[in-house]
C-alpha positions, -999 to 999 in steps of 0.1 A, spaced: -687 151 -327 -718 160 -308 -703 147 -279 -671 172 -281 -696 194 -283 -716 186 -254 -690 179 -230 -666 204 -243 -680 241 -244 -651 258 -233 -631 242 -266 -660 250 -288 -660 288 -276 -624 292 -283 -624 276 -316 -658 296 -327 -639 326 -311 -609 319 -336 -631 315 -367 -652 349 -358 -617 366 -353 -606 354 -387 -638 362 -405 -636 397 -393 -599 404 -404 -613 393 -437 -640 414 -442 -617 444 -424 -592 437 -450 -614 430 -479 -647 448 -472 -665 421 -487 -702 417 -473 -698 378 -476 -675 380 -449 -695 398 -420 -722 376 -422 -698 347 -418 -685 365 -389 -723 372 -376 -730 333 -385 -701 317 -369 -706 338 -335 -742 329 -336 -736 295 -341 -705 297 -315 -731 311 -289 -760 283 -297 -734 255 -293 -714 271 -264 -753 272 -246 -762 238 -255 -730 228 -238 -735 239 -208 -774 234 -202 -773 198 -218 -759 169 -195 -745 142 -212 -745 104 -201 -709 108 -193 -712 142 -174 -744 122 -157 -719 96 -143 -690 116 -136 -710 137 -110 -725 107 -93 -690 92 -92 -676 124 -77 -707 128 -55 -702 91 -43 -670 95 -35 -678 126 -14 -704 108 6 -678 82 14 -657 105 25 -682 125 50 -696 95 62 -730 96 46 -742 59 49 -774 66 37 -764 81 3 -737 56 -2 -761 25 -1 -787 40 -23 -757 46 -51 -759 3 -53 -781 -16 -75 -807 -33 -60 -790 -68 -68 -757 -62 -67 -724 -89 -63 -712 -107 -33 -683 -84 -29 -709 -49 -29 -730 -69 -8 -702 -71 14 -688 -34 12 -723 -22 21 -722 -42 54 -693 -26 63 -707 4 58 -738 3 71 -723 -13 104 -697 10 106 -665 -10 105 -653 10 78 -653 49 81 -636 71 59 -612 106 68 -607 111 32 -624 92 -5 -611 106 -38 -610 100 -71 -570 107 -84 -574 101 -122 -604 85 -143 -588 62 -169 -619 54 -189 -654 46 -191 -669 26 -214 -711 26 -220 -730 -8 -235 -763 -19 -240 -793 -4 -253 -807 32 -237 -827 11 -217 -809 -13 -201 -775 11 -201 -742 1 -184 -710 17 -177 -678 3 -165 -654 30 -152 -613 24 -144 -600 43 -121 -574 55 -94 -586 62 -58 -573 72 -26 -593 64 7 -582 69 41 -600 63 74 -605 30 100 -612 0 82 -619 -31 109 -603 -11 138 -572 1 120 -561 34 105 -550 31 70 -541 51 37 -551 32 6 -545 41 -30 -563 13 -53 -571 11 -88 -607 3 -92 -629 -14 -112 -665 -3 -111 -696 -21 -132 -726 0 -131 -766 2 -143 -788 30 -150 -820 28 -137 -842 55 -147 -818 83 -146 -800 73 -118 -763 52 -122 -761 26 -93 -729 4 -85 -734 -33 -95 -702 -43 -93 -661 -34 -85 -628 -49 -80 -599 -33 -71 -562 -40 -69 -528 -22 -68 -530 14 -81 -504 5 -106 -525 -20 -123 -544 4 -144 -515 13 -165 -504 -26 -173 -513 -30 -209 -533 -61 -214 -523 -90 -238 
């Protein structure tokens, strides 16, 4: 419930607004003192919850921000920022991709996240891990060849301090994310 309040302040505002209007209507039709007290209390509670939802960044929001920022860094070929988003001891696949980016073997014209399918967190707060499943689209030059590439990507990230860093990734055909696992 707390995640809903913090991640969806618009919905909290709509629901709180509806409840406030209902309580005001009750007060208008009945003239009962407790109805206006409930209306005022509901309004104040809604304002506090919406404010908290706007001011507090959840773990999921932090991770989403990092993912979209990294996609923007790729699209704009900001090599240093992309490399800084990699965990200190990544898998061989990430090391190879890092090398391609650093050497300029891969240059990007477009890089975007088309659909975030899921974000799964695990581990204690001191050693947090996330697995993100998404569809992405990249366009650019890869080993000298121009290509437009839609992919299904699964990324494993570790949180180090307050930052999320890429540890591993796999990619497949774009529709792989829609397959049902047995």
